[in-house]
C-alpha positions, 0 to 999 in steps of 0.5 A, a space after each residue: 911350970 911347963 918342962 921345957 920337952 913339953 913346952 917345945 912339944 906344943 899343944 898340938 903334939 901333945 893331944 895327938 900323944 894323949 890320944 895315941 896314949 889312950 888309944 894304946 890303952 884302950 886296945 890293951 884293955 880291950 885285949 884283956 877284956 875280949 873274950 874274941 882277941 881277933 874279933 876286936 883286933 879285927 875291928 879295931 884294924 877295920 875302922 883305923 882304915 877307914 878314920 885313917 882313910 878321912 883323916 889321910 883326905 883332910 890333911 892332903 886339903 890341909 896341905 894343898 891349903 898351906 903348900 899352894 893356895 897359902 904358898 906357906 911352909 910346913 907349919 909345926 903342929 901340921 908336922 905333929 899332927 902327921 907324926 901322930 898319923 904315923 904313929 897310928 899307920 903303925 899300930 895298924 900295921 902291928 896289928 894286921 901283923 898280929 892278925 896274921 900271926 894269930 892265923 887270919 888272912 887277908 881276901 888278897 895277899 897283896 893286901 900285906 904288901 899294901 899295908 907296908 905302903 901303908 907305915 911307909 908312906 908318910 915316913 919317906 915323904 917325911 923325911 924327904 921334907 926335913 931333908 929338903 934344902 929348898 923351903 917351902 917343902 909342901 910339895 912333899 905332904 901333899 905327895 905324902 897324903 895323896 899317897 897314903 889315901 890310894 893305899 889305904 883305898 888299895 888295902 881295904 878293896 884287898 882286906 877283907 876275905 
């Protein structure tokens, strides 16, 4: 028998949560095992930004398909995947903050402001969608993933030292 909370979360939500938990375990184990903590964090930060950009573009295309082509509303799986992406972006920001506290500095200081933009862009548009009275509200996600992809590109260009 599946607990009610897991049943409501759905398969997509469970997979997303498990991916995030696996990532956290991998990150913690890597920090415990790797002698060069900063180098390990730098590699993780690098790869999350590249994968995050690809995922933002894929989600943008899916949002355009659902919202503009099918004229549909936000599906539960789409929202769950968005929440997982938000969690990874928060983790990306925390890793960047840890690197900054360890003495690392980006190529341009404005990188930190763009990092905040990456972390805050999706929650803002999710809030707009969740509180929207007019349905379908997929336009919020189209804007959200467009902004996320654009800000990630800008952070990538200002990050390397």
